[in-house]
C-alpha positions as CSV (number, residue, x, y, z in Angstrom):
1,M,23.7,-24.4,-19.3
2,K,23.5,-28.1,-18.4
3,N,20.9,-27.4,-15.8
4,Q,18.8,-25.3,-18.2
5,L,19.0,-28.1,-20.8
6,R,18.0,-30.7,-18.2
7,S,15.1,-28.5,-17.1
8,F,14.0,-28.0,-20.7
9,L,14.1,-31.7,-21.5
10,L,12.1,-32.5,-18.3
11,G,9.5,-29.9,-19.0
12,F,9.2,-30.7,-22.6
13,S,8.8,-34.5,-21.9
14,S,6.1,-33.7,-19.4
15,F,4.3,-31.5,-22.0
16,L,4.5,-34.2,-24.6
17,L,3.1,-36.7,-22.1
18,V,0.1,-34.5,-21.3
19,W,-0.3,-33.8,-25.0
20,W,-0.4,-37.4,-25.9
21,W,-2.8,-38.2,-23.1
22,L,-5.3,-35.5,-24.1
23,S,-5.1,-36.6,-27.7
24,V,-6.0,-40.2,-26.7
25,I,-8.9,-39.3,-24.3
26,T,-10.4,-36.6,-26.6
27,D,-10.0,-38.7,-29.8
28,N,-10.5,-35.6,-31.9
29,R,-8.7,-35.0,-35.2
30,S,-8.3,-31.3,-34.2
31,L,-5.9,-32.5,-31.5
32,P,-3.5,-34.9,-33.2
33,S,-0.9,-36.8,-31.1
34,P,2.7,-35.6,-30.9
35,F,4.0,-38.3,-33.3
36,P,2.2,-37.3,-36.5
37,T,2.8,-33.6,-35.6
38,F,6.5,-34.1,-35.4
39,K,6.4,-36.0,-38.7
40,R,4.6,-33.1,-40.3
41,M,7.1,-30.6,-38.8
42,W,10.0,-32.5,-40.4
43,E,8.2,-32.4,-43.8
44,L,7.6,-28.7,-43.4
45,K,11.0,-27.8,-41.8
46,D,12.1,-25.4,-44.6
47,V,8.7,-23.5,-44.5
48,L,8.6,-23.5,-40.7
49,F,12.1,-21.9,-40.4
50,L,11.1,-19.3,-43.0
51,H,8.1,-18.3,-41.1
52,A,10.0,-18.5,-37.7
53,G,12.8,-16.3,-39.1
54,A,10.3,-13.6,-40.1
55,S,8.6,-13.6,-36.7
56,L,12.0,-13.7,-34.9
57,M,13.2,-10.7,-36.9
58,R,10.1,-8.6,-36.0
59,I,10.6,-9.5,-32.3
60,F,14.3,-8.8,-32.3
61,V,13.9,-5.4,-34.0
62,A,11.1,-4.4,-31.7
63,L,13.1,-5.5,-28.5
64,T,16.1,-3.6,-29.7
65,I,14.2,-0.4,-30.3
66,A,12.4,-0.8,-27.0
67,V,15.6,-1.0,-25.1
68,L,17.2,1.9,-27.0
69,V,14.2,4.1,-26.2
70,G,13.1,2.6,-22.8
71,L,16.4,2.5,-21.1
72,P,17.3,6.2,-21.3
73,A,13.6,7.2,-20.7
74,G,13.4,5.0,-17.6
75,I,16.6,6.5,-16.2
76,L,15.3,10.0,-16.9
77,L,12.1,9.4,-15.1
78,G,13.9,7.6,-12.2
79,K,16.5,10.2,-11.8
80,Y,14.5,13.4,-12.2
81,S,11.3,13.6,-10.1
82,K,9.9,16.4,-12.2
83,A,10.0,14.4,-15.4
84,N,8.3,11.5,-13.5
85,Q,5.6,13.8,-12.3
86,L,5.1,15.0,-15.8
87,F,5.1,11.7,-17.7
88,G,4.3,9.2,-15.0
89,P,0.5,9.6,-15.2
90,L,0.7,9.1,-19.0
91,L,2.5,5.8,-18.4
92,Y,-0.1,4.7,-15.9
93,F,-2.8,5.6,-18.3
94,L,-1.2,3.7,-21.3
95,Y,0.1,0.7,-19.3
96,P,-3.2,-1.3,-18.9
97,L,-4.5,-0.5,-22.4
98,P,-4.5,-3.6,-24.7
99,K,-1.9,-2.4,-27.3
100,V,-3.3,-4.7,-30.0
101,A,-6.2,-2.3,-30.2
102,F,-3.7,0.2,-31.7
103,L,-2.9,-2.1,-34.7
104,P,-5.5,-0.6,-37.1
105,I,-4.1,2.9,-36.3
106,F,-0.5,1.7,-36.9
107,M,-1.6,0.2,-40.3
108,I,-3.3,3.4,-41.3
109,F,-0.3,5.5,-40.6
110,F,2.6,3.1,-41.4
111,G,1.1,0.7,-43.9
112,L,0.4,-3.0,-43.8
113,G,3.9,-4.3,-43.9
114,N,6.5,-5.1,-41.3
115,L,6.7,-1.5,-39.8
116,S,3.2,-1.5,-38.3
117,K,3.7,-5.0,-36.8
118,I,7.1,-4.0,-35.3
119,L,5.6,-0.8,-33.9
120,L,2.8,-2.8,-32.3
121,I,5.3,-5.1,-30.5
122,F,7.3,-2.0,-29.5
123,S,4.3,-0.4,-28.0
124,V,3.8,-3.5,-25.9
125,I,7.3,-3.8,-24.7
126,S,8.5,-0.2,-24.4
127,I,6.2,0.8,-21.5
128,Q,7.1,-2.3,-19.6
129,V,10.8,-1.5,-20.0
130,I,10.4,2.1,-19.0
131,V,8.5,1.3,-15.8
132,S,10.9,-1.4,-14.8
133,I,14.0,0.8,-15.4
134,R,12.4,3.8,-13.6
135,D,11.6,1.5,-10.6
136,G,15.1,0.1,-10.7
137,V,16.6,3.6,-10.5
138,N,14.5,4.5,-7.5
139,E,15.7,1.3,-5.7
140,I,19.4,2.3,-5.9
141,P,20.5,3.4,-2.4
142,E,21.3,7.0,-2.0
143,S,24.6,6.1,-0.4
144,Y,25.8,4.7,-3.7
145,Y,25.4,8.2,-5.3
146,Q,27.3,9.8,-2.5
147,V,30.2,7.5,-3.1
148,M,30.1,8.2,-6.8
149,D,30.1,11.9,-6.2
150,N,33.5,11.6,-4.6
151,Y,34.8,10.6,-8.0
152,S,32.8,12.7,-10.3
153,T,29.7,14.9,-10.0
154,K,28.8,14.6,-13.7
155,I,25.8,12.6,-14.8
156,W,27.4,10.5,-17.5
157,P,30.0,8.7,-15.2
158,S,27.2,8.1,-12.8
159,V,25.1,6.5,-15.4
160,R,27.9,4.5,-16.9
161,F,29.5,3.2,-13.7
162,L,26.6,3.1,-11.2
163,I,23.1,3.3,-12.7
164,F,23.5,1.2,-15.8
165,P,25.2,-1.8,-14.0
166,A,22.6,-1.7,-11.3
167,L,19.8,-1.7,-13.8
168,I,20.8,-4.8,-15.8
169,P,18.8,-7.2,-13.6
170,S,15.7,-5.0,-14.0
171,L,16.2,-4.7,-17.7
172,I,16.5,-8.4,-18.2
173,A,13.5,-9.1,-16.0
174,S,11.4,-6.7,-17.9
175,L,12.5,-8.2,-21.2
176,R,11.5,-11.7,-19.9
177,V,8.0,-10.5,-19.2
178,S,7.9,-8.6,-22.6
179,V,8.9,-11.6,-24.7
180,G,5.7,-13.6,-23.7
181,I,3.5,-10.6,-24.3
182,S,5.2,-9.7,-27.6
183,L,4.7,-13.3,-28.9
184,A,1.0,-13.1,-28.2
185,S,0.8,-9.7,-29.9
186,L,2.8,-10.9,-32.8
187,F,0.4,-13.8,-33.4
188,F,-2.4,-11.3,-33.6
189,A,-0.5,-8.8,-35.9
190,E,0.7,-11.5,-38.3
191,N,-2.9,-12.5,-39.2
192,Y,-3.2,-9.3,-41.3
193,N,-1.6,-8.8,-44.7
194,T,1.3,-11.1,-44.0
195,T,3.0,-13.6,-46.3
196,Y,5.5,-14.9,-43.7
197,G,5.2,-15.3,-40.0
198,L,4.1,-18.0,-37.5
199,G,0.8,-16.2,-36.7
200,Y,-0.1,-16.3,-40.4
201,L,1.0,-20.0,-40.7
202,I,-1.1,-21.0,-37.7
203,L,-4.3,-19.3,-38.8
204,S,-3.8,-20.4,-42.4
205,A,-3.4,-24.1,-41.3
206,W,-6.4,-23.8,-39.0
207,S,-8.6,-22.5,-41.9
208,K,-7.5,-25.4,-44.0
209,M,-8.0,-27.8,-41.1
210,D,-4.4,-28.9,-41.3
211,Y,-4.1,-29.4,-37.5
212,E,-0.6,-31.0,-37.6
213,Q,0.7,-27.9,-39.4
214,M,-1.2,-25.6,-37.0
215,L,0.4,-27.3,-33.9
216,S,3.8,-27.2,-35.6
217,G,3.5,-23.4,-35.8
218,I,2.5,-23.3,-32.1
219,L,5.5,-25.4,-31.2
220,M,7.8,-23.1,-33.2
221,I,6.5,-20.1,-31.2
222,A,7.2,-22.0,-28.0
223,W,10.7,-22.8,-29.1
224,I,11.3,-19.1,-30.1
225,G,10.3,-18.1,-26.6
226,F,12.6,-20.7,-25.1
227,F,15.5,-19.5,-27.3
228,V,15.0,-15.9,-26.3
229,F,14.7,-16.8,-22.6
230,T,17.9,-18.8,-22.9
231,V,19.7,-15.9,-24.4
232,L,18.5,-13.5,-21.6
233,D,19.6,-16.1,-19.0
234,E,23.0,-16.2,-20.5
235,L,23.3,-12.4,-20.6
236,E,22.2,-12.3,-17.0
237,R,24.8,-14.9,-16.0
238,R,27.6,-13.0,-17.8
239,F,26.7,-9.4,-16.7
240,C,25.3,-10.2,-13.3
241,R,28.0,-12.5,-11.8
242,Y,27.5,-10.8,-8.4
243,R,24.0,-12.4,-8.2
């Protein structure tokens, strides 16, 4: 944890230095320096936490559903070749598609509220999780299954004591990739019929030319990403001690 905090402080200090340098050489009010931006953030702290809480809730719900769906689906595709032959081409077809293009469809079928936005993030994350878990299952050596068969030939003990523990690194790695993509998708989704959310806050501030508030929202998104990454690192440290 101390190393992570030290790395964060070093990286954030470097970011602030580059930010300040760019604001000086550009001398443009659309890129204010860090100091007035942090002052504005302090003035808007209650509003920022309200918008950040709404965004974090959407991401957390989408991540949870993606894990609950993607983990068993990935195990199924990795464990049974016929299932992979049947659904694998569909995954490869959907994987490269920009999921934000489905937002109008989600809004038509599920309304303009939180559900359509959560489903958009879920659609971005779930395929990433399924593919990572499937590939993780395929990387488990066959000798591990042979040892497991000496204790039980049933599928559930094999999943519980062999497959699932072996898949934790793949799951966490896929969630790391998914967090960055989901934050970008969330920014797009929160620009439509939203009262609370950092995407809405940023675009609203930009339209009013309140650039300190706009950058405050961008910084909050960065800190949300850092918070989620820190949680994932801690989970990996606890559950993957062998690494």
